[in-house]
C-alpha positions as CSV (number, residue, x, y, z in Angstrom):
1,X,-0.1,0.0,0.0
2,X,1.2,3.4,-0.9
3,X,1.6,6.2,1.5
4,X,-1.8,7.1,2.3
5,X,-3.2,10.0,4.7
6,X,-5.0,7.2,7.0
7,X,-1.3,6.4,8.1
8,X,0.4,9.7,8.3
9,X,0.3,10.1,12.0
10,X,1.4,6.5,12.6
11,X,4.2,7.0,10.1
12,X,5.6,10.3,11.6
13,X,5.6,8.8,15.0
14,X,7.7,5.8,13.7
15,X,9.9,8.2,12.0
16,X,10.6,10.1,15.2
17,X,11.0,6.8,17.1
18,X,13.3,5.3,14.6
19,X,15.5,8.3,14.0
20,X,16.3,8.5,17.8
21,X,16.9,4.7,17.9
22,X,19.1,4.5,14.8
23,X,21.1,7.7,15.8
24,X,21.5,6.2,19.1
25,X,23.9,3.5,17.7
26,X,25.2,5.7,14.8
27,X,24.2,3.4,12.1
28,X,24.1,4.6,8.4
29,X,20.6,5.1,7.1
30,X,19.4,7.2,9.9
31,X,17.4,10.1,9.1
32,X,20.4,12.4,9.4
33,X,21.5,10.8,6.1
34,X,18.2,9.8,4.5
35,X,15.4,11.6,5.6
36,X,13.8,14.9,4.2
37,X,12.0,16.6,6.8
38,X,10.2,20.0,6.0
39,X,10.6,21.4,9.8
40,X,10.6,20.4,13.3
41,X,8.9,22.7,15.7
42,X,10.2,21.2,19.0
43,X,14.0,20.6,19.9
44,X,15.8,17.4,19.0
45,X,15.0,14.8,22.2
46,X,17.0,12.2,23.4
47,X,16.3,8.6,22.7
48,X,14.7,8.1,26.2
49,X,12.5,11.2,25.8
50,X,11.3,9.7,22.3
51,X,10.5,6.5,23.5
52,X,8.3,8.0,26.5
53,X,6.8,10.7,24.8
54,X,5.9,9.3,21.1
55,X,2.3,10.9,21.1
56,X,4.3,14.3,21.4
57,X,6.2,13.4,18.0
58,X,3.2,14.3,16.2
59,X,4.5,17.7,15.1
60,X,7.0,15.9,13.1
61,X,5.8,16.4,9.3
62,X,5.8,13.2,7.2
63,X,9.0,12.8,5.5
64,X,9.0,13.4,1.9
65,X,11.0,10.6,0.8
66,X,10.4,8.0,3.7
67,X,12.5,6.8,6.3
68,X,14.7,4.2,4.4
69,X,15.2,4.2,1.0
70,X,16.6,1.4,-1.5
71,X,19.3,3.3,-3.0
72,X,18.1,5.1,-6.0
73,X,15.0,3.4,-6.4
74,X,11.6,5.3,-5.9
75,X,10.5,5.4,-2.2
76,X,7.1,3.7,-2.7
77,X,5.7,0.8,-0.7
78,X,5.7,-2.3,-1.4
79,X,8.2,-3.5,-1.0
80,X,8.5,-2.4,2.7
81,X,11.9,-1.6,3.8
82,X,11.2,-2.9,7.4
83,X,8.6,-2.7,10.2
84,X,8.3,-1.6,13.8
85,X,5.8,-3.6,15.7
86,X,4.5,-4.9,12.5
87,X,4.0,-1.4,10.8
88,X,5.8,-0.4,7.8
89,X,8.7,2.2,8.7
90,X,8.0,4.1,5.5
91,X,4.5,4.1,4.9
92,X,2.8,3.3,8.1
93,X,0.9,0.3,6.8
94,X,0.0,-2.7,9.3
95,X,1.6,-5.7,7.5
96,X,0.1,-9.2,8.3
97,X,2.3,-11.5,10.2
98,X,3.7,-13.5,7.1
99,X,4.8,-10.2,5.5
100,X,6.2,-8.9,8.5
101,X,8.6,-11.8,9.2
102,X,9.3,-12.8,5.7
103,X,13.2,-12.5,5.1
104,X,13.1,-9.8,7.7
105,X,15.9,-9.5,10.2
106,X,14.8,-8.9,13.9
107,X,17.1,-5.9,15.3
108,X,16.1,-6.2,19.0
109,X,19.0,-4.6,20.6
110,X,18.3,-1.4,18.3
111,X,14.8,-1.6,19.4
112,X,12.4,-4.5,20.4
113,X,10.1,-4.1,17.7
114,X,12.2,-3.3,14.7
115,X,12.8,-5.8,11.8
116,X,14.7,-4.9,8.5
117,X,13.9,-6.5,5.1
118,X,17.1,-8.3,4.0
119,X,17.4,-5.7,1.0
120,X,17.1,-2.8,3.5
121,X,19.5,-4.5,5.9
122,X,22.0,-5.1,3.0
123,X,21.9,-1.4,1.9
124,X,22.6,-0.4,5.7
125,X,25.6,-2.7,5.6
126,X,27.1,-1.0,2.5
127,X,26.4,2.5,3.9
128,X,28.0,1.5,7.2
129,X,31.1,0.2,5.0
130,X,31.3,3.5,3.3
131,X,31.1,5.4,6.9
132,X,33.5,3.3,8.2
133,X,36.0,3.6,5.3
134,X,35.7,7.4,5.6
135,X,36.4,7.3,9.3
136,X,39.3,4.8,8.8
137,X,38.0,2.5,11.1
138,X,37.2,-1.3,11.0
139,X,34.3,-2.9,12.7
140,X,35.1,-5.1,15.8
141,X,32.7,-7.5,17.5
142,X,33.7,-8.3,21.0
143,X,32.7,-11.5,23.2
144,X,32.4,-11.0,26.9
145,X,32.9,-14.1,28.9
146,X,36.3,-15.6,28.5
147,X,37.4,-13.0,26.3
148,X,37.2,-9.9,28.0
149,X,36.2,-11.1,31.5
150,X,35.4,-13.9,33.7
151,X,32.0,-14.1,36.0
152,X,31.0,-16.6,38.3
153,X,27.9,-17.3,40.5
154,X,28.6,-16.5,44.3
155,X,27.7,-20.4,45.0
156,X,30.5,-21.2,42.6
157,X,32.9,-19.0,44.7
158,X,32.4,-20.6,47.9
159,X,35.7,-21.1,49.7
160,X,37.3,-18.5,47.7
161,X,35.5,-15.4,49.0
162,X,38.5,-14.3,51.6
163,X,41.0,-14.9,48.7
164,X,38.8,-12.7,46.3
165,X,38.4,-10.0,49.4
166,X,41.9,-9.9,49.7
167,X,42.6,-9.1,46.1
168,X,40.0,-6.2,46.2
169,X,41.8,-5.0,49.5
170,X,45.3,-4.9,47.7
171,X,44.2,-2.5,45.1
172,X,45.8,0.7,45.6
173,X,43.9,4.0,44.9
174,X,45.6,4.6,41.6
175,X,44.6,1.4,40.2
176,X,41.3,0.9,38.3
177,X,39.0,-1.8,39.7
178,X,39.2,-5.1,38.1
179,X,37.5,-7.3,40.5
180,X,33.8,-6.9,41.1
181,X,31.5,-8.3,43.6
182,X,27.9,-7.8,41.9
183,X,25.8,-8.3,45.0
184,X,22.5,-7.4,42.9
185,X,23.4,-10.2,40.1
186,X,25.0,-12.6,42.7
187,X,27.9,-12.4,40.5
188,X,31.7,-12.0,40.9
189,X,33.3,-10.5,37.8
190,X,37.0,-10.1,37.1
191,X,38.1,-8.0,34.2
192,X,40.9,-9.5,31.9
193,X,44.0,-7.6,32.4
194,X,44.9,-4.9,30.1
195,X,41.3,-4.7,28.9
196,X,40.7,-1.0,29.6
197,X,44.0,-0.1,27.5
198,X,42.7,-2.8,24.8
199,X,39.6,-1.0,24.6
200,X,41.1,2.4,24.4
201,X,43.3,1.7,21.8
202,X,41.1,-0.4,19.6
203,X,38.7,2.3,19.5
204,X,41.1,4.3,17.9
205,X,41.0,1.8,14.7
206,X,37.4,0.4,15.0
207,X,34.0,0.8,16.0
208,X,33.2,-1.7,18.6
209,X,30.0,-4.0,19.1
210,X,29.5,-6.3,22.2
211,X,28.0,-9.7,21.3
212,X,27.5,-12.1,23.8
213,X,25.7,-15.1,24.7
214,X,24.8,-13.8,28.1
215,X,21.2,-12.2,28.5
216,X,20.5,-8.6,28.0
217,X,20.8,-7.7,31.6
218,X,24.1,-9.2,31.8
219,X,25.2,-7.7,28.6
220,X,24.1,-3.9,30.0
221,X,25.8,-4.5,33.5
222,X,29.4,-5.9,31.7
223,X,29.2,-3.0,29.2
224,X,28.7,-0.4,32.3
225,X,31.8,-2.0,33.9
226,X,33.7,-1.7,30.7
227,X,32.4,1.4,29.3
228,X,30.5,3.4,32.1
229,X,30.3,6.7,29.7
230,X,29.3,4.7,26.6
231,X,32.3,6.0,24.6
232,X,33.1,3.0,23.1
233,X,30.0,0.8,22.8
234,X,27.2,3.1,22.8
235,X,24.0,1.1,22.2
236,X,25.7,-1.6,20.0
237,X,25.2,-4.2,22.5
238,X,23.9,-7.6,21.4
239,X,22.9,-10.2,23.7
240,X,21.3,-13.7,23.6
241,X,18.0,-13.0,22.7
242,X,19.0,-11.1,19.5
243,X,20.5,-13.7,17.5
244,X,18.6,-15.0,14.7
245,X,19.5,-18.5,15.5
246,X,19.4,-19.9,19.1
247,X,22.9,-20.5,20.2
248,X,24.6,-19.4,17.1
249,X,26.3,-15.9,16.7
250,X,25.9,-14.3,13.3
251,X,27.0,-10.9,11.7
252,X,23.4,-10.9,10.1
253,X,22.3,-8.6,13.2
254,X,25.6,-6.4,13.3
255,X,24.7,-4.6,10.1
256,X,28.3,-4.1,9.1
257,X,30.0,-5.2,5.9
258,X,31.6,-8.6,6.8
259,X,34.7,-7.6,4.5
260,X,35.2,-4.9,7.3
261,X,34.4,-7.0,10.6
262,X,36.9,-8.5,12.9
263,X,35.5,-11.0,15.6
264,X,37.2,-11.3,19.0
265,X,36.2,-14.5,20.5
266,X,37.2,-17.4,22.6
267,X,35.1,-19.8,21.2
268,X,35.2,-20.4,17.2
269,X,32.2,-23.1,17.3
270,X,29.7,-20.2,17.9
271,X,30.8,-18.3,14.6
272,X,30.1,-21.3,12.1
273,X,29.6,-18.7,9.0
274,X,32.3,-16.4,9.9
275,X,35.3,-18.4,10.7
276,X,37.7,-16.2,8.4
277,X,36.6,-13.2,10.4
278,X,37.4,-14.5,13.8
279,X,40.5,-13.5,15.5
280,X,40.2,-16.4,18.1
281,X,41.7,-15.8,21.7
282,X,42.9,-17.7,24.7
283,X,40.2,-18.4,27.2
284,X,40.4,-16.2,30.3
285,X,39.7,-18.7,33.0
286,X,40.2,-16.7,36.6
287,X,37.8,-18.5,38.6
288,X,37.7,-22.4,39.3
289,X,34.2,-22.9,38.2
290,X,35.2,-22.3,34.7
291,X,38.1,-24.5,34.6
292,X,36.2,-27.4,35.7
293,X,33.4,-26.4,33.3
294,X,35.8,-26.9,30.4
295,X,37.8,-29.7,32.1
296,X,41.3,-28.1,31.9
297,X,44.4,-30.0,33.0
298,X,45.5,-26.7,34.7
299,X,43.9,-24.9,37.6
300,X,42.0,-21.5,37.4
301,X,44.6,-18.4,37.7
302,X,42.7,-17.6,41.1
303,X,43.7,-21.0,42.2
304,X,47.2,-20.4,40.9
305,X,47.5,-17.0,42.6
306,X,48.4,-15.2,39.5
307,X,46.8,-13.3,36.6
308,X,47.7,-12.9,32.8
309,X,50.6,-10.4,32.0
310,X,49.4,-6.9,31.3
311,X,52.0,-6.4,28.2
312,X,52.5,-9.9,26.8
313,X,49.2,-11.5,27.5
314,X,46.3,-12.3,25.2
315,X,44.6,-8.7,24.7
316,X,47.9,-7.0,24.1
317,X,48.6,-9.7,21.5
318,X,45.1,-9.4,19.9
319,X,45.4,-5.7,19.9
320,X,48.7,-6.0,17.8
321,X,47.2,-8.2,15.7
322,X,44.1,-5.8,15.0
323,X,46.4,-3.0,14.4
324,X,48.2,-4.8,11.7
325,X,44.8,-5.7,10.1
326,X,43.9,-2.0,10.2
327,X,47.3,-0.9,8.7
328,X,47.1,-3.1,5.8
329,X,43.4,-2.3,5.2
330,X,44.0,1.2,5.0
331,X,47.5,1.0,3.7
332,X,48.7,4.1,1.8
333,X,48.1,3.9,-2.1
334,X,45.4,1.0,-1.5
335,X,41.7,1.4,-2.3
336,X,40.2,0.6,1.0
337,X,36.7,-0.2,-0.4
338,X,38.6,-3.0,-2.1
339,X,40.1,-4.5,1.0
340,X,39.1,-7.5,3.0
341,X,40.1,-8.2,6.8
342,X,39.5,-11.8,6.1
343,X,42.5,-12.0,3.6
344,X,44.6,-10.0,5.6
345,X,43.7,-12.0,8.9
346,X,44.5,-15.1,6.7
347,X,47.9,-13.6,5.4
348,X,48.8,-12.9,9.2
349,X,47.8,-16.1,10.2
350,X,49.8,-18.0,7.7
351,X,52.8,-15.9,8.6
352,X,53.3,-17.4,12.0
353,X,54.8,-20.6,11.4
354,X,55.9,-19.9,8.0
355,X,59.2,-21.9,7.2
356,X,58.4,-24.3,9.7
357,X,57.9,-28.4,8.7
358,X,55.8,-30.5,11.3
359,X,55.3,-34.0,12.0
360,X,53.1,-35.5,14.6
361,X,53.8,-38.3,17.0
362,X,51.0,-40.1,18.7
363,X,48.4,-37.8,17.9
364,X,46.8,-38.9,14.8
365,X,45.9,-42.6,15.1
366,X,48.0,-45.0,12.9
367,X,46.2,-46.0,9.6
368,X,43.9,-42.8,9.7
369,X,42.7,-42.7,6.3
370,X,42.3,-38.8,6.4
371,X,45.3,-37.4,8.6
372,X,44.6,-33.9,7.1
373,X,41.2,-33.8,8.7
374,X,42.8,-33.8,12.0
375,X,42.1,-30.5,13.8
376,X,45.9,-30.0,14.8
377,X,47.0,-30.8,11.1
378,X,44.8,-27.9,9.8
379,X,45.7,-25.5,12.6
380,X,49.2,-26.0,11.5
381,X,48.6,-25.7,8.2
382,X,46.6,-22.5,8.6
383,X,49.7,-20.9,10.5
384,X,51.7,-21.4,7.4
385,X,53.6,-24.8,8.3
386,X,54.1,-27.9,6.0
387,X,52.7,-30.9,7.7
388,X,54.1,-34.4,6.8
389,X,53.0,-37.9,7.7
390,X,57.0,-38.9,8.5
391,X,60.1,-37.1,9.5
392,X,62.8,-36.1,7.0
393,X,65.7,-34.1,6.8
394,X,63.6,-30.9,6.3
395,X,61.4,-31.4,9.6
396,X,61.9,-28.8,12.0
397,X,59.3,-29.8,14.7
398,X,57.8,-33.1,16.1
399,X,54.6,-32.2,17.7
400,X,54.3,-35.5,20.3
401,X,51.9,-36.6,22.8
402,X,54.5,-39.0,24.4
403,X,58.1,-39.0,25.0
404,X,59.5,-42.5,24.0
405,X,58.7,-42.6,20.5
406,X,60.6,-43.3,17.2
407,X,59.9,-39.8,16.0
408,X,60.8,-38.1,19.2
409,X,64.0,-39.9,19.6
410,X,64.7,-38.8,15.8
411,X,64.0,-35.5,16.5
412,X,66.5,-35.5,19.7
413,X,69.3,-37.2,17.7
414,X,68.9,-34.6,15.0
415,X,68.5,-31.4,17.2
416,X,64.8,-30.7,16.1
417,X,62.3,-29.1,18.1
418,X,60.1,-31.5,20.5
419,X,56.9,-29.9,21.6
420,X,53.5,-30.7,22.9
421,X,50.2,-29.9,21.1
422,X,49.8,-26.8,23.6
423,X,52.6,-25.0,21.6
424,X,50.3,-25.1,18.3
425,X,47.4,-23.7,20.6
426,X,49.7,-21.0,21.9
427,X,50.9,-19.9,18.5
428,X,47.6,-19.9,17.0
429,X,46.1,-17.5,20.0
430,X,49.0,-15.3,20.2
431,X,49.8,-15.1,16.6
432,X,53.4,-15.8,16.8
433,X,55.7,-18.7,17.1
434,X,56.3,-19.4,20.8
435,X,59.3,-20.2,22.6
436,X,59.5,-24.1,22.2
437,X,61.3,-24.6,25.2
438,X,58.1,-23.5,26.8
439,X,56.2,-26.7,25.6
440,X,58.0,-29.9,26.6
441,X,56.1,-33.2,26.0
442,X,54.7,-34.6,29.3
443,X,55.0,-31.2,31.2
444,X,51.6,-29.8,32.4
445,X,51.0,-27.1,30.1
446,X,51.7,-23.5,30.6
447,X,49.2,-22.4,28.2
448,X,46.0,-24.1,27.5
449,X,43.1,-23.0,25.7
450,X,40.8,-26.0,25.9
451,X,40.5,-28.8,27.8
452,X,39.8,-32.6,26.9
453,X,36.4,-31.7,25.3
454,X,35.5,-32.1,22.0
455,X,34.9,-29.2,19.7
456,X,31.0,-29.6,20.2
457,X,31.4,-30.0,23.8
458,X,33.7,-27.3,24.1
459,X,31.0,-25.1,22.5
460,X,28.5,-26.3,24.7
461,X,30.6,-25.4,27.7
462,X,31.1,-22.0,26.6
463,X,27.3,-21.5,26.0
464,X,26.5,-22.7,29.5
465,X,29.1,-20.3,31.2
466,X,27.9,-17.3,29.4
467,X,26.5,-14.6,31.9
468,X,28.3,-16.4,34.8
469,X,26.6,-19.6,33.8
470,X,23.1,-18.4,34.4
471,X,21.9,-16.7,31.1
472,X,21.6,-19.7,28.4
473,X,19.1,-22.5,28.2
């Protein structure tokens, strides 16, 4: 149905409300860029004022060209660019349920009733790409749990209360708070070392979004701890109920062009469609319950009485990679619109073990018809190493699960590196060739990214731990 007078008031209300919602998260396609308004009698209102006083927005005159437009096409419905509570955001028509659902993408984190059509969402993504390129920024999607912080329920911290209280009391006045006792949420939350510096510096090269499998209340609370002034994330906070598929994270709700998006997450399994965008980090396991959940061989950092190193820890390493990707994306003389972060991530990842020739011992079962399908084989190749079934004069590393094997003895006799599988995990997470001497075969791992769980079990454990272990179902 085309624009009609019967819908003029409702369309104006939707225009005003959507304007505030989109402006609040700095999305392209907001009325700031696309809306032609004759005049506005009242002063510009805040998002909260708009939501509470929709009826007072009737002084807004009807947009000439509609709220959202499909490029250069005529702004006439149908097709409808999107819906707010089932009402078209351009013409004000109330759609039936099938029409409102269709191929529409629900953007609940922007507004609980907002859905955009697939074509409109894609248009917004392309405008987003132009905007971030103009700002010389990438898009950075950040996980919360085990990536930027670690939370645990009070009942899971029983027996450690005195130790946690001592950590809080030991903080000097000039040190920012990093351990929080959240009474109203019945949670302890520990920020990862270097997280504040990471956010400050990442903000210089990227527009950041939070994307967590914790619930909305948890996501908002963690955002307050990390970004109390909303300088980094604004309203770009995506939580459990915002995903289009349960227990899966996807960039369809981010409204950013995939070629410009870097994802920082400890769990690869929740991003099945976006592995190439992923900058996977070592899991931050501060609390004992989390170490048990992932069946780690090592104890939690709290139990060990230590924490990650600020300057050489995971977030410092991730920042270096992000900055390298940004430098390559916006390299002098290069057309940024033709760049793709996935290609740059792949190139940087492939340089980590370039020149290494690896053979596995007691890791891949003898007679396996597809040894190249083993996750460690694939991981080594992704890092740029050449992998062989047997040792030869060009072999540089034997990655072994046991000491007394023929391949290990050969490597010792020929002065080749002998390392545990944890070495590969460490190289992959820190994006650099790690000191082989820190990863002897048979020793307790000094660096552990996952426990004895399968990939599927590991993903399930990560989901169970989201929001401090209280958010998923």
